[in-house]
C-alpha positions, -999 to +999 in steps of 0.1 A: +114-731-471+146-734-490+128-746-521+106-715-524+117-692-552+129-658-540+104-641-563+076-653-540+091-640-508+119-614-514+106-578-511+070-591-513+044-567-501+024-597-488+052-609-465+047-603-428+074-579-416+088-581-380+070-558-356+091-530-342+070-530-310+080-565-298+093-565-263+123-589-261+118-593-224+081-601-226+085-636-239+050-638-254+050-607-276+069-624-305+045-654-307+019-637-329+043-625-356+061-658-357+028-676-361+017-653-389+051-658-406+047-696-404+012-694-418+024-672-447+052-697-455+027-725-454+005-706-478+034-699-502+043-736-502+008-747-509+005-721-537+037-735-553+022-770-551-008-758-571+015-757-601+023-794-599-004-818-611+006-845-586+003-822-556-025-799-568-054-818-554-041-818-518-030-781-521-065-772-533-080-789-503-057-774-477-058-739-491-096-739-494-099-751-458-074-726-444-081-696-467-095-675-438-062-679-419-041-664-448-047-627-448-029-621-481-039-653-499-058-635-527-029-613-538-006-642-535-028-664-557-032-636-583+005-626-585+021-661-583+031-674-617+007-698-633-016-701-603-048-686-618-042-706-649-040-738-628-073-729-611-089-723-645-076-756-658-094-773-629-126-756-640-123-764-678-115-800-671-149-805-656-169-792-686-172-826-704-189-840-673-217-814-674-235-828-705-244-855-703-244-851-665-217-875-653-201-853-626-190-874-596-188-862-560-150-864-561-148-842-592-173-818-578-154-815-545-121-809-563-134-782-586-153-765-558-121-762-538-107-743-568-138-722-569-134-714-532-099-699-540-114-679-568-140-666-544-112-655-522-097-635-551-131-621-560-136-609-524-103-591-519-102-554-526-068-556-542-077-583-567-115-579-573-113-557-603-083-576-618-105-607-615-134-590-632-113-574-659-099-608-668-136-620-673-130-650-651-166-651-640-175-663-675-157-696-668-184-703-641-214-697-662-216-732-677-219-745-641-249-721-635-265-733-667-268-770-655-302-784-646-293-817-628-305-818-592-280-844-582-259-834-552-225-829-571-242-805-595-261-786-567-228-782-548-211-769-580-239-744-586-239-732-550-201-727-549-202-709-583-229-686-570-207-679-540-181-664-563-206-641-580-221-632-546-186-622-534-184-598-563-217-581-557-213-579-519-194-547-523-215-520-539-198-512-572-216-501-603-188-514-625-193-549-612-230-547-618-225-534-653-202-563-661-226-589-648-255-574-667-235-574-699-228-611-695-265-620-689-262-631-653-299-625-646-313-655-666-287-678-650-298-666-615-335-669-624-328-705-635-313-713-601-341-695-583-366-718-601-349-752-596-321-750-571-320-760-534-332-735-508-296-724-502-288-720-539-321-701-543-312-678-515-278-669-529-291-664-564-319-642-551-294-622-531-274-616-563-305-604-581-313-582-550-279-566-551-282-559-588-316-543-583-303-521-555-279-505-580-296-479-602-281-494-633-295-528-624-330-515-616-331-496-649-319-526-668-346-549-655-373-523-658-363-511-693-383-539-711-415-556-701-399-590-709-372-585-683-396-572-656-421-600-661-394-627-662-381-616-628-416-610-615-428-645-626-400-662-608-404-642-577-441-650-577-435-687-581-411-686-552-436-669-529-462-696-538-436-723-530-427-707-497-463-707-485-459-745-485-423-746-471-415-713-454-379-700-454-375-667-436-341-661-450-352-666-486-384-647-481-364-617-468-345-614-501-376-619-522-394-591-504-364-568-507-364-575-545-401-565-547-396-534-526-368-522-549-388-529-580-415-507-565-391-478-567-395-478-604-429-460-613-438-484-642-428-515-622-447-502-592-478-497-613-475-533-627-470-547-592-504-535-581-518-565-600-487-587-601-478-587-564-488-621-549-518-619-527-500-640-501-477-611-494-508-589-487-530-612-467-508-622-437-498-656-450-463-650-438-470-632-406-458-661-384-427-666-406-417-630-402-427-626-365-390-623-354-378-602-383-387-566-378-367-553-407-384-576-432-418-568-418-411-531-423-400-538-459-432-557-466-453-529-450-435-503-472-440-525-503-477-528-497-480-491-491-460-484-523-481-506-546-514-497-529-511-460-536-528-441-564-522-453-599-500-435-623-521-408-641-536-421-673-525-457-668-543-488-657-523-513-636-496-528-658-505-506-688-470-491-689-454-524-696-482-535-719-476-504-739-439-511-740-446-547-753-469-533-780-442-509-791-416-536-791-438-557-814-444-528-838-407-520-840-399-556-847-426-558-874-412-526-890-377-540-891-387-572-909 
């Protein structure tokens, strides 16, 4: 490790310090700290190699495979000179292959290794907000906007969604507000419509986490267009699951509907818009082993089956909003 700059190791808060509780006579007590130290040195060396084009591809592969072993990899990636820039360079270099869709498997694998390291940064409590404040998620949006169903593109979308999923996994209104301001919902809805089952599941999870935040629920239910856009995609997914059931995906869809029913106007609209297949027992066998989701579905049906909002027919609240929007638009022309 003689070739590692001192700035990476000397007085670093991420360097493993010797444990004062090691028993010199025990023999095995020092093994764990030594192993941790070796892993840290290995991580530092690989991070250094990210800065060199000739060694970057292998460093990306090794770090992405071993990222769970390196406890302080995220702060190391963020604070090492030029490392985040190198990862962003890997992303930008792929843009020309998106349209027309010429992305190869080798290109997809390489950029997905870079995305895996960015997911590590997005997941870590010390670097999450730094990552967000730098607006790095925006670099991933062109990947989510692709429509090719070829395997390299599907892998690219799935890994990109993993980065966004890492951000929303921790409940944080600031994260939700940022994502809403950058129009993440339409990108998720696109994947929910045309992605693989796994991509649909991750995209629906992201929408679910956004809805579970009050800011996210208010955002989607503020206009009829947003509500019906989400509702239409969820309804189409339910219809597709009747043909090819997926308990994991269905769970997230039901949770989205249940959260929408917490909004009075959305709940009123759902009395007509909720798919009949969620009411008539179509998915009983699919949910037989999932008590939590069955309870969510029962609560959803109870919510939308209750008395209508006074003075409104089902869906009238959003219909009224759409009429007002049209009038306002006409007045402004």
